[in-house]
N, C-alpha and C positions, 0 to 999 in steps of 0.2 A: 604386402599392402601396408601403406603408411596409415597412421590414425586419421589423417586428413582424407585420404582416399576412402577409408572405411565409412566416413560420413555419407558419401554418395551411394555406396552400396546399401547402407542402412536406410537411406531415404527411398531408394527404389523398392526395397523390400516392404517398407511401411506403406508406400503408395499402393503397391499391389495388394497388400492385406486389406486396406480400406476398400478398394474396389471389389474384392471378393466378397466382403461382408455387405457392401452397399454400393452398387454400380452408379448411383446418383450422388455419392458423397461429394465429389469435387465439383460437380455441377452446382449443387446447392452452396458449397463453400465459396465459389467464385461469384455467386450472384450478389450477395450483400452480407453485411454483418449487422445483427441486431442483438447484441449481448445485453443481458440484464445486469451484468456485474462489471464495474471498473475496479481493478485490483492494482494497488500501488504497493510494491514490495521491494525487498532488498535485492541487489544484483548478485548476491551469493549464489553460486552455481548449484548449491545443494537444495535450493528452494524453488522448484519449478511450479509456477502458478497453477496451470491447468491440471497437472498431475496431482498435486496435493488436494485440489478441490474435486477431483474425480470428474472433470468436465472436458468435453471434446473441443477441438478448435472451433472458433466462432462464438463461443459462449462467454468468453472473458476478454475484455479490453484491458491490456496490461501495460503498466509503466513500472520500470524498476530503476533504482539508483542505490548508491551506497547508503545503507542504514535507513532506507525507506523514508526519506525526508520530503516534506511538503513545504518548500521555502517560497515565500510569496514573490521573490525576485528571480526565481528560476523559471524562465519562460517555457522550458520544456514541460515540467510538471503542470504548470498553470494552463498551458495549451491542451494537454491531455485531459485535464479536468473539464475545461470549457467544452472541448469537442465531445467528450463522453456524455456530459450532462445535457448540453444544448442541442446536439445533433444526433447522438446515438440513443438518447433517452434512457440511459441506464437507470435502473431502479435502486441499485445499491452501490455505494462507493466504499471500498474496503482498504484499510491500511493494514498490511500484514508484516510484522517484524518476526524475528526468530531468535530464540535463545542461542547463545554462542556467536552473536553478531560481531564481526571484527571491527566494524565501524564504531559500535558502541564501546567496545573494549578500548579502542584507540582513544576515544574521547575521554575516557576515564583516566588516561595517563597524563600527568602534568608536564608535557614536554612539547617542544617545537616539532611539528610534523610537516613543515614546508607547505606545499600547495594544498595539502589537506586541511590546513588550519581554518580557513573561512568556512569550509563545509562542515567540519566537525564542531565548530563553535555552536551550531544549532543544537547539537546534542549536549554540549557543555552547558548551554543555557537551560536546558531541561534539568540537568543535574543541579544547577544553581537554584532553580525554582523549587526543587524538592529535596534540597540538601539535608534538612533536618531529618526527614524520613529515611533517606538513604544512609546517612551517617549513623543512624540508630541501628542499622543492620550490621552486626559485627562480622558476619561471614561474608567474605568477598564474593563468593559465588552467588549468594542471595542478593547482594547489592547489585551485581552485574545483571542478573535476571530481572530484578525489579526496575532497573533503568531501561532495559529493553521494553518493558511494559509501559512505563511512563512516557518513553519516547513515542511509542505508538499512539498513546492517548493524546499527546500534544500535537502530533501530526493530524489526527482526526479533528482537533479543534481548529487547526489551520485551514483544513478543508471547509469546515463549517463557516469560517470567516469569509469565504469567497462569494462574490455576487452570483455566480452561476448556480451554486447550491442553494443559497438563500432564496433567490427569486424563483427558481424552479420548484422548490418545495412549497412555497407559499401559493404559487399558481396552480400546481398540479398534484401536490401531495407526495412527491418523490424528487430526488433520491433520499434514502436514509444513509447515514454514515456509520460504519462499523470498525472496530479495532480488534485485530486478531494477533496471536502469536503462534508461530509454528515451533513445535518442540522436535528437533531432529533426533532426540534420544528415544522418542516413542512413535514419531510419525503423526502425532495428533495435533489438531488445531485447537487453540484455546480462545474462546470468545471473551473479550474483556468487558462485555456488557456496557458499552458506551450508551448513555442515555442521550440519544441524538436530539430529541425535541427539547429536553430540559437544557442541554448545552446551547441549543439555538436561542432559547429565550434568555439564558443567562448572559450571553455576549451582546445582546441587542443594543444596550445603551452605548457601547463603545464601537461596535463593529457592524452596525446595521448598514446595509447597502441597498435597502428596498424602499425606504421612505414610508414604511407601513408599520402600524402598531400590531405586534404579534400577540396572539392570544394563547 
């Protein structure tokens, strides 16, 4: 059996196991999705959203791309945020990076990477914004890990800049935005403790899309 054929055998086994444990599992799954969480993560195959969160199918609305970027001209991620917030009513938007991210490492290298250049420039911009802090770290591994964290934080700020998040939070009190990093060396999630409401207030003067005075 080839690795490709094995996937379908695995799928049949998984479906049978779900039905044995819960005969109504797929009936509920097919009915609708009402997830509390929107997860924006890296495409890295070692970081599966539902599994690291310990949640079943239907609980997490997921978008993944190289280095978990939230670029305001990327219609894919912007559509996911808009749909998740305005139509699925998610309560939490999470950006999850991971230590050992290939995209972040590539962005740290001063060389031409072809078609990747415009994508990775978003991470290089984060490096530029925090160059003094990063350059003060003499250990390359520490600098690498810290840029992973700073990149997550910056992508959270990009989400907070969106009209969907601003307007929904002011009208309904949700969603909140969170920044996480997954450590593949331990399997643990690290909460970067993003102060969502303070960040929302701090960007008001430049990025307000609500026409409202925020308190």
